[in-house]
C-alpha distance (Angstrom), angle and dihedral (degrees) to the residues before:
residue distance angle dihedral
F1 . . .
G2 3.79 . .
D3 3.74 113.3 .
E4 3.75 93.1 -25.0
K5 3.87 108.0 126.7
E6 3.80 91.5 -13.7
H7 3.78 87.3 168.3
Y8 3.83 87.3 71.3
L9 3.76 88.2 63.6
T10 3.80 91.3 46.5
F11 3.76 91.7 51.3
F12 3.80 93.5 47.4
L13 3.76 92.9 50.3
S14 3.73 90.5 50.1
A15 3.82 91.2 49.3
M16 3.77 90.3 46.5
D17 3.79 92.9 51.2
T18 3.87 90.5 52.5
I19 3.78 97.0 43.6
I20 3.78 97.6 43.6
Q21 3.77 91.2 50.4
Q22 3.84 87.8 52.7
L23 3.81 90.6 48.4
G24 3.80 89.3 48.1
N25 3.87 86.9 68.7
S26 3.79 94.2 52.5
T27 3.75 118.4 126.3
A28 3.83 91.6 -154.8
L29 3.78 109.8 114.8
Y30 3.74 97.2 -144.0
H31 3.74 111.8 13.4
N32 3.74 98.0 66.0
A33 3.80 142.6 116.4
E34 3.82 94.2 -63.5
H35 3.76 92.4 52.2
T36 3.88 91.4 53.2
I37 3.82 93.6 46.7
L38 3.85 89.5 52.9
V39 3.81 89.3 50.0
V40 3.76 93.8 48.0
L41 3.79 91.9 48.6
A42 3.80 92.3 50.0
G43 3.81 90.2 48.7
Q44 3.73 91.3 50.6
E45 3.80 90.1 52.6
I46 3.85 90.5 49.2
L47 3.83 91.2 52.8
Y48 3.82 90.2 47.5
G49 3.75 89.7 54.6
K50 3.78 93.0 45.0
Q51 3.76 90.8 52.6
M52 3.78 92.6 47.1
S53 3.74 92.9 51.7
E54 3.79 101.7 35.8
G55 3.79 107.3 13.7
N56 3.78 93.1 -146.1
V57 3.84 102.8 112.6
S58 3.86 109.1 118.0
P59 3.81 125.3 -159.6
E60 3.81 86.4 -107.7
D61 3.74 92.2 53.5
W62 3.84 90.1 50.0
L63 3.83 92.8 49.5
H64 3.78 97.0 46.8
Y65 3.83 93.3 44.1
L66 3.78 94.9 49.6
L67 3.78 93.6 44.2
A68 3.76 89.4 52.3
L69 3.84 90.7 52.4
L70 3.82 91.9 44.9
C71 3.81 91.0 53.0
H72 3.77 101.7 33.4
D73 3.86 96.9 102.8
V74 3.82 99.6 23.4
G75 3.79 87.5 105.5
F76 3.82 89.3 77.5
L77 3.74 89.4 72.6
R78 3.76 116.2 97.5
G79 3.83 110.5 -134.3
I80 3.76 95.2 24.1
C81 3.78 96.0 110.4
A82 3.83 123.3 67.5
Q83 3.77 95.2 -120.7
D84 3.90 95.3 50.2
N85 3.76 114.6 119.2
A86 3.81 110.1 -164.1
R87 3.80 93.1 -179.8
R88 3.76 92.3 59.8
N89 3.83 93.0 34.1
C90 3.89 88.0 -123.1
Y91 3.70 118.6 139.7
H92 3.81 135.3 -174.0
T93 3.83 113.6 -109.1
G94 3.81 88.9 -151.0
R95 3.77 92.5 -131.1
K96 3.80 100.5 102.0
D97 3.75 139.7 -14.2
K98 3.84 113.8 -64.2
D99 3.78 93.7 1.7
I100 3.75 99.7 144.4
V101 3.78 136.2 -179.4
L102 3.80 123.7 -155.4
L103 3.83 112.9 -140.7
P104 3.77 125.7 -152.8
Q105 3.83 119.3 -105.2
G106 3.78 114.1 -95.6
C107 3.82 96.1 25.3
T108 3.79 125.0 135.1
D109 3.71 130.5 -131.6
A110 3.78 88.0 -88.4
S111 3.76 89.3 76.9
L112 3.80 88.4 76.1
N113 3.83 91.4 62.6
P114 3.82 94.1 109.9
H115 3.78 90.2 56.5
H116 3.79 103.0 31.2
V117 3.82 98.7 102.8
D118 3.81 91.7 54.0
R119 3.76 91.9 42.8
S120 3.83 90.8 51.6
Q121 3.74 90.8 52.9
Q122 3.77 90.5 49.2
F123 3.83 90.5 49.8
V124 3.80 89.6 53.8
A125 3.81 89.7 55.1
E126 3.76 91.2 49.6
F127 3.81 100.2 39.3
V128 3.79 102.4 38.5
Q129 3.75 103.4 41.2
G130 3.75 115.2 -4.7
R131 3.76 103.5 -141.4
S132 3.82 101.4 -24.6
P133 3.84 118.9 102.2
V134 3.84 91.7 -131.7
M135 3.75 129.0 26.7
R136 3.80 106.5 -126.6
Q137 3.81 105.4 -161.8
D138 3.71 144.0 -5.1
N139 3.87 126.5 -118.9
L140 3.83 90.8 -78.3
G141 3.84 94.3 51.3
N142 3.80 96.4 -105.5
K143 3.78 111.4 146.7
L144 3.76 115.0 -105.8
D145 3.79 121.1 -170.4
I146 3.75 98.9 -164.0
D147 3.79 113.9 165.4
V148 3.74 108.1 -155.5
A149 3.81 94.0 -167.9
R150 3.77 89.0 55.0
I151 3.85 93.4 54.3
Q152 3.86 90.0 45.1
A153 3.85 89.9 52.0
Y154 3.85 89.3 52.0
I155 3.90 90.7 51.3
E156 3.78 91.0 45.2
R157 3.82 89.2 66.4
T158 3.78 91.5 59.5
R159 3.81 92.2 71.5
F160 3.84 108.6 129.6
P161 2.92 133.3 -131.1
V162 3.81 82.9 39.9
P163 3.80 109.8 -113.0
D164 3.80 116.2 -111.8
D165 3.74 92.0 -112.0
W166 3.91 128.6 116.3
R167 3.87 88.6 -130.6
Y168 3.77 89.4 71.1
D169 3.86 96.5 47.8
Q170 3.87 100.4 84.6
T171 3.76 115.1 96.2
G172 3.82 106.1 175.4
D173 3.75 100.5 60.6
Y174 3.89 121.5 85.6
P175 3.80 93.7 -94.7
G176 3.83 89.4 51.1
L177 3.84 90.2 46.9
T178 3.76 87.9 52.4
R179 3.69 91.5 56.5
A180 3.84 90.3 45.2
A181 3.84 91.0 53.1
D182 3.80 89.5 48.5
L183 3.80 93.4 52.8
I184 3.83 98.6 36.5
G185 3.80 93.9 43.8
Q186 3.80 94.2 58.3
L187 3.86 98.1 32.5
S188 3.81 93.3 51.2
D189 3.77 91.2 54.1
P190 3.84 106.6 122.1
L191 3.87 86.2 -138.8
Y192 3.74 96.2 48.1
L193 3.80 98.0 110.5
Q194 3.74 88.9 51.0
K195 3.81 90.8 51.7
T196 3.78 94.8 53.9
T197 3.83 88.0 89.4
A198 3.80 88.6 62.8
L199 3.79 89.1 46.2
F200 3.83 90.5 51.7
Y201 3.82 91.1 55.2
E202 3.80 92.0 47.3
F203 3.77 87.9 53.7
E204 3.82 91.5 46.5
E205 3.82 90.6 56.5
I206 3.77 92.8 59.1
G207 3.83 96.8 37.3
A208 3.80 94.1 -110.2
N209 3.75 97.1 128.1
T210 3.79 91.9 70.2
V211 3.83 90.4 54.4
L212 3.80 90.9 44.7
G213 3.74 93.7 46.3
Y214 3.78 95.0 -122.4
H215 3.81 115.1 149.0
C216 3.84 100.5 172.4
P217 3.84 137.7 10.1
D218 3.76 93.4 -93.2
D219 3.77 91.1 61.8
V220 3.81 90.7 72.0
W221 3.79 94.8 63.1
L222 3.79 92.9 33.0
H223 3.84 88.2 62.3
Y224 3.80 94.9 35.5
P225 3.85 100.2 96.4
Q226 3.79 92.3 54.1
F227 3.81 90.5 42.1
F228 3.75 92.4 51.8
R229 3.86 95.4 47.8
N230 3.86 97.1 43.0
V231 3.80 104.1 30.7
V232 3.85 109.4 22.5
Y233 3.76 108.9 29.4
P234 3.87 98.0 63.8
Y235 3.77 88.2 66.5
L236 3.80 98.8 49.1
D237 3.83 103.7 67.3
A238 3.77 99.1 102.6
G239 3.79 95.5 38.8
L240 3.85 90.4 50.7
L241 3.70 90.6 48.3
Y242 3.76 93.2 56.9
L243 3.81 93.7 41.4
G244 3.72 87.3 58.4
E245 3.83 90.1 66.2
T246 3.78 94.6 66.6
I247 3.78 136.8 53.4
G248 3.72 92.2 -128.7
G249 3.78 90.8 47.3
Q250 3.74 91.2 51.1
Q251 3.77 91.2 53.0
L252 3.83 89.9 51.7
V253 3.82 90.0 52.7
E254 3.81 92.6 47.1
Q255 3.80 90.9 52.1
L256 3.84 91.1 44.1
Y257 3.90 89.6 59.6
E258 3.77 93.5 39.3
N259 3.81 88.7 61.3
V260 3.75 90.0 52.1
I261 3.78 92.1 48.7
A262 3.86 93.4 46.1
A263 3.81 90.8 50.0
E264 3.80 90.4 49.5
Y265 3.73 92.5 49.0
R266 3.83 91.9 48.5
R267 3.81 89.4 47.8
R268 3.79 93.7 52.6
E269 3.76 90.6 44.2
R270 3.81 88.8 54.6
V271 3.78 94.0 47.4
S272 3.82 89.5 49.3
T273 3.76 92.8 50.3
T274 3.80 92.1 48.7
F275 3.77 90.8 49.3
V276 3.76 93.2 51.8
Q277 3.88 91.0 47.6
C278 3.77 89.9 50.4
C279 3.84 92.8 50.6
S280 3.73 96.5 45.7
């Protein structure tokens, strides 16, 4: 956008510095600062591709979209919401005023996974504008038209598993592209398959492995190809389309598929080895 609304960039970089520092202190093994950075970078590439192909991305679109990506998982952090009480191990669910969850002693930030989307939305309301619907200016007096409800709507679409509700079906609007960046950013990470162990132990903390049928860390990547094709891929179409418009986006897509192929190869290798052992 050149110099147009350069203060938007200044504000975003300031917000990013603050939030990434906070996420750097997270005790969650997987949903941490690195995860958020990967998602933001993927989202920036999606917007770049959208602008190149359609030319309709405004500075306001850019700011709200990137702020949503920056804040989409901040709800994992204990102490990030105003009503959190670390001393009592009580944390705001983000759903309504004074709705509190008591966490077990010795848990990590991953224990807030069931509440993290609502908490992220609550954090946006508290961090961006206090109690006003729209933040009017930054610290230098530059006008900022930041619509908190808009950012919260983008974050809402990142709920996963995706709710069985038609309102979550759209993939090409900005909320849908927020979800695409969240998924593509992490799943195109060259180290993703190595990080599935961390993901397993986050699932273990909230009892999700029993539901998912995972018994050990290897199960996460063993099931990944099927999970990607059946659960993730249907929500990526628009994001992949825009990524195809840029060199950086094409590299992300290539790595995304390489991870699926690598997991499939390792799975077949494991099955083959097990078969040989059973027959010998």
